[in-house]
C-alpha positions in Angstrom: 15.7 -23.5 18.9 12.3 -24.8 17.8 9.7 -22.4 16.2 7.0 -24.4 17.9 8.2 -23.3 21.3 7.3 -19.7 20.7 3.5 -19.3 21.3 3.0 -16.3 23.4 -0.7 -16.6 24.2 -3.5 -18.8 23.0 -7.1 -17.7 23.4 -8.9 -20.0 21.0 -12.6 -19.0 20.4 -13.7 -22.4 19.3 -14.7 -23.9 16.0 -14.3 -27.2 14.2 -10.9 -28.8 14.5 -8.9 -29.2 11.3 -5.9 -31.3 10.6 -2.9 -29.6 9.0 -3.3 -31.6 5.8 -6.8 -30.1 5.4 -5.6 -26.5 5.9 -4.8 -24.1 3.1 -3.2 -20.7 3.3 -4.1 -18.2 0.6 -1.8 -15.3 -0.2 1.9 -14.7 -0.3 4.0 -15.7 2.8 7.0 -13.5 3.6 9.8 -15.4 5.3 12.2 -13.1 7.1 15.5 -14.7 7.8 17.7 -12.6 10.1 20.9 -12.8 12.1 21.9 -16.3 10.9 25.3 -17.8 11.2 27.0 -19.5 8.3 26.7 -23.0 9.8 22.9 -22.9 9.8 21.8 -20.4 7.0 22.1 -22.9 4.1 20.3 -25.5 6.1 17.4 -23.1 6.8 17.2 -22.0 3.1 17.2 -25.6 1.9 14.3 -26.3 4.3 12.3 -23.6 2.6 13.0 -24.4 -1.0 12.6 -28.2 -0.6 9.0 -27.9 0.8 5.8 -27.8 -1.4 3.2 -26.6 1.1 3.7 -22.9 0.3 3.7 -22.3 -3.5 3.6 -18.5 -3.0 6.3 -17.1 -0.9 9.1 -14.6 -0.8 12.3 -14.8 1.3 14.0 -11.7 2.8 17.5 -12.4 4.1 18.4 -9.6 6.6 22.1 -9.7 7.1 23.3 -7.7 10.1 26.8 -6.9 8.8 27.9 -10.5 9.3 31.6 -11.3 9.1 31.5 -15.1 9.1 30.6 -15.7 5.4 26.8 -15.8 5.9 26.4 -12.9 3.5 28.2 -14.8 0.7 25.8 -17.7 1.2 22.9 -15.3 1.0 24.2 -13.8 -2.3 24.8 -17.3 -3.7 21.2 -18.4 -2.9 19.7 -15.2 -4.3 21.4 -15.9 -7.6 20.3 -19.5 -7.6 16.7 -18.7 -6.7 16.1 -15.5 -8.7 12.6 -14.0 -8.2 12.2 -15.5 -4.7 14.9 -13.9 -2.5 15.3 -10.3 -1.5 18.5 -9.2 0.3 19.4 -6.5 2.8 22.8 -6.0 4.4 23.3 -3.4 7.1 26.3 -1.2 7.0 26.9 -2.0 10.7 25.4 -4.4 13.1 22.1 -3.1 14.7 21.1 -6.2 16.7 18.4 -8.8 16.2 15.4 -6.8 17.3 16.0 -3.8 15.0 17.1 -6.1 12.1 13.9 -8.1 12.3 11.9 -4.9 12.4 13.6 -3.7 9.2 12.7 -7.0 7.6 9.0 -6.6 8.6 9.0 -3.2 7.0 10.2 -4.7 3.7 7.7 -7.6 3.5 5.2 -7.7 0.7 3.2 -10.7 1.8 0.0 -11.2 3.8 1.7 -13.3 6.5 5.2 -13.3 7.9 7.3 -16.1 9.3 10.5 -14.8 11.1 13.4 -17.2 11.4 16.5 -16.5 13.3 19.6 -18.6 13.9 19.0 -22.3 14.4 15.3 -22.3 13.3 14.0 -24.5 10.5 11.0 -23.9 8.3 8.2 -26.2 9.4 5.3 -26.0 6.9 2.6 -28.0 8.7 3.1 -26.1 12.0 3.2 -22.8 10.2 -0.1 -23.5 8.4 -1.7 -24.5 11.7 -0.6 -21.2 13.3 -1.7 -19.1 10.4 -5.1 -20.6 10.4 -5.3 -20.1 14.1 -4.4 -16.4 13.6 -7.2 -16.1 11.1 -9.7 -17.7 13.5 -8.8 -15.9 16.8 -8.0 -12.2 17.0 -6.3 -12.8 20.4 -3.9 -15.5 19.3 -0.3 -14.4 19.3 2.9 -16.0 18.1 6.4 -14.6 18.6 7.6 -15.4 15.1 4.5 -15.9 12.9 2.1 -13.0 12.3 -0.4 -11.6 9.9 0.9 -8.4 8.4 -1.3 -5.4 8.7 -2.6 -4.2 5.4 -1.0 -0.8 4.6 0.5 1.1 1.7 4.2 1.4 1.5 3.4 5.0 0.6 2.0 5.5 4.1 3.9 3.2 6.5 2.7 2.5 10.0 6.2 3.2 11.3 8.4 5.8 9.9 12.0 4.6 10.2 13.6 8.0 9.5 12.2 9.2 12.8 14.5 6.8 14.6 17.3 8.9 16.1 20.8 8.4 14.6 23.6 7.8 17.1 25.9 9.2 14.3 24.3 12.6 14.3 27.1 14.9 15.4 26.2 18.6 15.3 29.6 19.6 13.8 29.7 16.9 11.1 26.1 15.5 10.8 25.6 12.2 9.0 24.4 12.6 5.3 22.5 9.8 3.7 22.9 9.3 -0.1 20.1 7.0 -1.4 20.9 5.4 -4.7 18.1 3.3 -6.2 18.8 1.5 -9.4 17.4 -0.6 -12.2 19.5 -1.7 -15.1 21.8 1.3 -15.0 25.0 -0.7 -14.5 26.7 1.2 -17.4 26.3 4.4 -15.4 26.5 3.1 -11.8 30.3 3.2 -11.4 30.4 6.9 -12.2 27.5 7.6 -9.8 29.0 5.7 -6.9 32.5 7.1 -7.5 31.2 10.6 -7.4 29.8 10.0 -3.9 33.0 8.4 -2.7 35.0 11.4 -4.0 33.0 13.9 -1.9 35.1 16.4 0.1 32.7 15.9 3.0 33.3 12.5 4.7 30.5 11.6 7.2 28.2 10.0 4.7 26.4 6.7 4.3 25.2 5.1 1.0 21.9 3.3 1.0 21.8 1.3 -2.3 18.8 -0.6 -3.6 18.6 -2.6 -6.8 15.2 -3.5 -8.4 16.2 -6.9 -9.7 18.4 -5.5 -12.5 19.2 -7.8 -15.4 22.7 -6.3 -16.0 25.8 -6.2 -13.8 24.4 -3.5 -11.4 24.2 -5.8 -8.3 27.7 -7.1 -8.8 29.0 -3.5 -9.1 27.3 -2.6 -5.8 28.7 -5.7 -4.1 32.2 -4.8 -5.3 32.1 -1.2 -3.9 30.5 -2.3 -0.6 33.3 -4.9 -0.1 35.9 -2.2 -0.8 34.3 0.3 1.6 33.2 -1.6 4.7 30.8 0.2 7.0 29.7 2.7 4.3 27.0 0.8 2.3 23.6 -0.6 3.2 22.6 -2.9 0.4 19.2 -4.1 -0.7 18.1 -6.3 -3.6 14.5 -6.8 -4.6 13.6 -10.4 -5.7 11.7 -8.9 -8.6 11.1 -5.4 -10.0 8.7 -4.0 -7.4 8.6 -0.5 -8.9 10.5 2.7 -8.1 8.6 3.5 -4.9 9.3 0.1 -3.3 12.9 0.4 -4.4 13.3 3.8 -2.7 11.5 2.5 0.3 14.4 0.0 0.9 16.7 2.9 1.1 14.5 4.8 3.5 14.3 1.7 5.8 18.1 1.7 6.1 18.8 5.5 6.2 20.0 7.1 9.4 21.2 10.5 8.2 20.1 14.0 9.3 20.3 15.1 5.7 19.2 13.2 2.6 20.2 13.2 -1.1 18.1 11.0 -3.4 20.6 10.4 -6.2 19.5 8.8 -9.4 21.9 6.0 -10.4 22.4 7.5 -13.9 23.5 10.8 -12.4 26.7 12.0 -10.7 27.6 14.7 -8.3 30.6 17.0 -8.2 33.1 16.6 -5.3 31.9 19.5 -3.2 28.1 18.9 -3.7 27.5 17.8 -0.1 29.9 20.2 1.5 28.4 23.2 -0.2 24.8 22.1 0.6 25.7 21.7 4.3 27.3 25.1 4.3 24.0 26.6 3.3 22.2 24.6 6.0 24.6 26.0 8.6 24.1 29.5 7.3 20.3 29.3 7.3 19.2 26.8 9.9 15.5 27.3 9.1 15.6 26.0 5.6 14.1 22.6 4.6 16.4 21.9 1.6 19.1 23.1 -0.6 18.6 23.0 -4.4 21.6 23.1 -6.7 21.9 23.9 -10.4 22.8 21.1 -12.9 24.8 20.5 -16.0 23.3 18.1 -18.7 25.2 14.9 -19.4 24.4 12.6 -22.3 24.8 8.8 -22.5 28.4 9.1 -23.5 29.3 11.4 -20.6 29.5 14.6 -22.8 28.5 17.6 -20.7 26.4 20.6 -21.9 26.0 23.6 -19.6 22.4 24.9 -19.0 21.4 28.3 -17.9 20.7 28.3 -14.1 17.0 28.8 -13.2 17.8 31.8 -10.9 20.6 34.3 -11.8 22.2 34.1 -8.4 22.4 31.9 -5.3 19.8 32.9 -2.9 17.7 32.2 0.2 14.0 32.1 -0.8 11.0 32.4 1.4 8.9 29.2 1.1 5.7 30.9 0.0 7.5 32.6 -2.8 9.1 29.4 -4.0 5.7 27.7 -3.9 4.4 30.4 -6.2 7.2 29.7 -8.6 6.5 25.9 -8.4 3.0 26.7 -9.8 4.7 27.9 -13.0 7.8 25.7 -13.3 9.4 22.5 -11.9 12.6 24.6 -11.3 14.5 21.4 -10.6 13.8 18.8 -13.3 15.8 16.2 -11.4 15.3 15.0 -7.9 19.1 14.6 -7.6 19.3 18.4 -7.4 18.0 18.6 -3.8 19.5 17.8 -0.4 16.9 17.7 2.3 16.8 18.2 6.1 15.0 14.9 6.9 13.2 16.4 9.9 11.3 18.7 7.6 10.2 16.0 5.2 7.8 14.5 7.7 4.2 14.1 6.5 4.9 16.1 3.4 4.7 13.2 0.9 1.1 13.1 -0.5 1.2 9.4 -1.3 -1.0 7.0 -3.1 -2.5 9.6 -5.5 -2.6 9.5 -9.3 0.4 11.7 -9.7 2.7 10.2 -7.1 4.6 7.9 -9.5 5.8 10.7 -11.7 5.3 13.9 -9.7 5.5 12.7 -6.1 8.7 14.6 -5.3 7.5 17.8 -6.8 4.3 17.6 -4.8 6.4 17.0 -1.6 8.8 19.9 -2.4 5.8 22.2 -2.9 4.2 21.0 0.3 7.5 21.6 2.2 7.8 25.2 0.7 4.4 26.0 2.2 6.0 25.9 5.6 9.8 26.3 5.1 12.2 28.5 3.2 14.9 27.0 0.9 18.3 27.9 -0.6 19.1 27.8 -4.3 22.8 27.3 -5.4 23.5 28.7 -8.8 26.6 26.5 -9.2 26.1 23.3 -11.3 27.0 20.7 -8.7 25.0 17.9 -10.4 25.7 16.1 -13.6 22.1 15.1 -14.7 22.1 12.5 -17.4 19.5 12.8 -20.1 18.9 9.7 -22.3 16.0 7.9 -23.9 15.5 5.3 -21.1 15.0 7.7 -18.2 11.7 8.8 -16.8 11.8 12.2 -18.5 12.0 10.5 -21.9 9.1 8.2 -21.1 7.0 11.1 -19.9 7.7 13.0 -23.1 6.5 10.1 -25.2 3.2 9.4 -23.3 2.0 13.0 -22.7 2.5 12.8 -19.0 4.7 15.9 -19.1 1.5 17.9 -19.8 -1.4 15.7 -18.7 0.3 15.0 -15.4 1.2 18.7 -15.0 -2.4 19.6 -15.6 -3.5 17.5 -12.7 -0.5 18.6 -10.7 -1.1 22.4 -10.8 -4.7 21.8 -9.5 -3.3 19.7 -6.7 -0.8 22.4 -5.8 -3.5 25.0 -5.7 -5.5 22.8 -3.4 -2.5 22.4 -1.1 -1.8 26.1 -1.1 -5.4 26.9 -0.1 -4.8 25.1 3.2 -1.9 27.4 4.2 -2.0 31.0 5.4 0.4 33.2 3.5 0.5 30.9 0.4 -2.4 32.6 -1.5 -0.1 33.8 -4.2 0.5 30.3 -5.3 -3.2 29.5 -5.2 -4.1 32.5 -7.3 -1.6 31.5 -10.0 -3.7 28.5 -11.3 -5.1 30.3 -14.4 -1.6 31.6 -15.2 -0.2 28.1 -14.7 -2.7 26.6 -17.1 -1.8 29.2 -19.7 1.8 28.4 -19.4 1.0 24.7 -19.6 -0.7 25.2 -22.9 2.5 26.9 -24.2 4.5 23.9 -22.8 2.3 21.6 -24.8 3.2 23.4 -28.0 6.9 23.0 -27.0 6.5 19.2 -26.7 4.4 19.2 -29.9 7.4 20.7 -31.7 9.9 18.3 -30.1 7.8 15.3 -31.1 7.7 16.6 -34.7 11.4 17.0 -34.8 11.8 13.5 -33.5 9.6 12.2 -36.3 6.7 11.4 -34.0 3.8 13.1 -35.8 1.1 11.2 -33.9 2.5 12.2 -30.5 3.0 15.8 -31.8 -0.7 16.0 -32.8 -1.8 14.8 -29.4 0.3 17.5 -27.7 -1.2 20.1 -30.1 -4.8 19.3 -29.2 -4.0 19.1 -25.5 -2.6 22.7 -25.7 -6.1 23.7 -26.8 -7.7 21.8 -24.0 -5.5 23.6 -21.4 -6.1 27.1 -22.8 -8.2 28.1 -25.8 -6.1 31.3 -26.1 -3.2 29.2 -27.4 -4.5 30.1 -30.8 -2.4 33.3 -30.4 0.8 31.3 -30.2 3.2 32.3 -33.1 3.3 28.7 -34.4 -0.3 27.8 -33.9 -1.5 28.6 -37.5 1.5 26.9 -39.0 0.9 23.7 -37.0 -2.8 23.8 -37.9 -1.8 23.9 -41.6 0.7 21.2 -41.0 -1.8 18.5 -40.1 -3.7 18.8 -43.4 -0.6 19.5 -45.6 1.1 17.1 -48.1 4.6 15.9 -47.4 6.3 18.6 -49.4 4.5 21.4 -47.6 5.1 19.6 -44.2 8.8 19.7 -44.8 8.6 23.4 -45.7 6.7 24.1 -42.5 9.1 22.2 -40.3 12.0 24.0 -41.9 10.4 27.3 -41.1 9.6 26.4 -37.5 13.1 25.0 -36.9 14.6 28.3 -38.0 12.6 30.3 -35.5 12.0 27.9 -32.6 15.3 27.7 -30.7 14.0 29.9 -27.9 10.7 28.0 -27.8 12.2 24.5 -27.4 14.4 25.2 -24.4 14.9 27.8 -21.7 17.8 30.1 -22.6 17.6 32.7 -19.8 17.9 32.8 -16.0 15.3 34.5 -13.8 15.6 36.9 -10.9 14.9 35.3 -7.6 11.4 35.7 -6.2 10.4 38.7 -4.0 12.0 39.0 -0.6 14.8 36.6 -1.5 18.3 37.1 0.0 21.4 36.8 -2.2 23.8 34.2 -0.8 27.6 34.1 -1.2 29.0 30.8 0.0 32.7 31.7 -0.5 32.9 33.9 2.5 30.0 32.7 4.6 28.1 35.9 4.3 25.0 37.2 2.5 23.4 40.5 1.4 19.9 41.6 0.5 19.0 41.7 -3.1 
């Protein structure tokens, strides 16, 4: 097959003729290689890496669950040409058309060249076609196109709307998305916890963000041992967490979704118990579970559940709670009904990187109820390299929260029946000021006096009444004290601050909630 045989229509509008040697293509070229056989894949890749006409390019190899050794060649070349090749392997064959479509969704370039079995990369001809595309809006080519400019936050095509042929009403498919960067030391426990689920109809969509450790090899190992279960993606470079998660979304086909951080683990009945809640309450958008805290060494510390019993919560009431608290500090605590996630991600805004999921959860609650499970079904790992630790150190826990509660109030204002959340903005700012004092104390105890001082003054910014806080006067004295007095003040605060530094109590569920008992499939009013 010759790529030059695939011009669909030519409607050239005129202009000066240019020879290929005079043409230049600016921008990154995405080269999507899909449905290749072993006998021709290496030859195709060599034709790309031996040319010099395109200095800026990325290669995406879209493997359609091949069984002839083509995937092994793809992995080999990705290791040899690090930073240039992204990989994607489907858990089962989906055919050329759909596989190419997935590749187009994962492209990051300005132009795309699609190559399927038997095609070679022909630089001069490709340059000629790309320049023709730029000159003539009506010119079309079957395998070469200019990619439409769009944000991966707001894709032109939403792959999760594509119906799954594996969606059986009695045992619906559940997608577990695991997106990873340099967490190889935790990854085995994470994957094993999914494989050990009592509920069996699952798929794992794994994406690695060009890790420098053994993460990718671990994923390859588990995928080989569990054929038909894993979709695998590897970014050529670290493209950020949103792009990493996007790879998973492109591949997912489940009716329900769990976004599992690769340093976390879930207990064996996590999925089964969440699905039980969905069956009991078909109108809910997601099930939220309680967590236990796990440290770097795997030691587990219980935490008081947020609510003091499992319950069905009206969405508008949960939205009001979200104004005051994150409720679920980890995204791994939630399993979603995918249908009810549509158009709820407010993407591309300042807060999306750090608070995008909480914004989405709030937006969902403005329309749908949820279920909270008091049982700690998640092992949430807390360590100095995760996002929470980074947010602690750079003030985002409070500055981001300050922006967030204003955003949440704006969202609530657009929904009837969610005015309670909107009216809580002043109360939320007061609580945020107290939260800033909590982080101020944490930074002091960690020896970060500069960070502590920044949190202290931010507390004043959020609410001037914070001067009434029991530790405010001591902290004010601390900044001007000598070292001896500082040690005395810290000692005094440590002796009285245990209840300030972390939540020790559980709260009653919001108004109009219904207590839920999952052991007998029945429930009763509060």
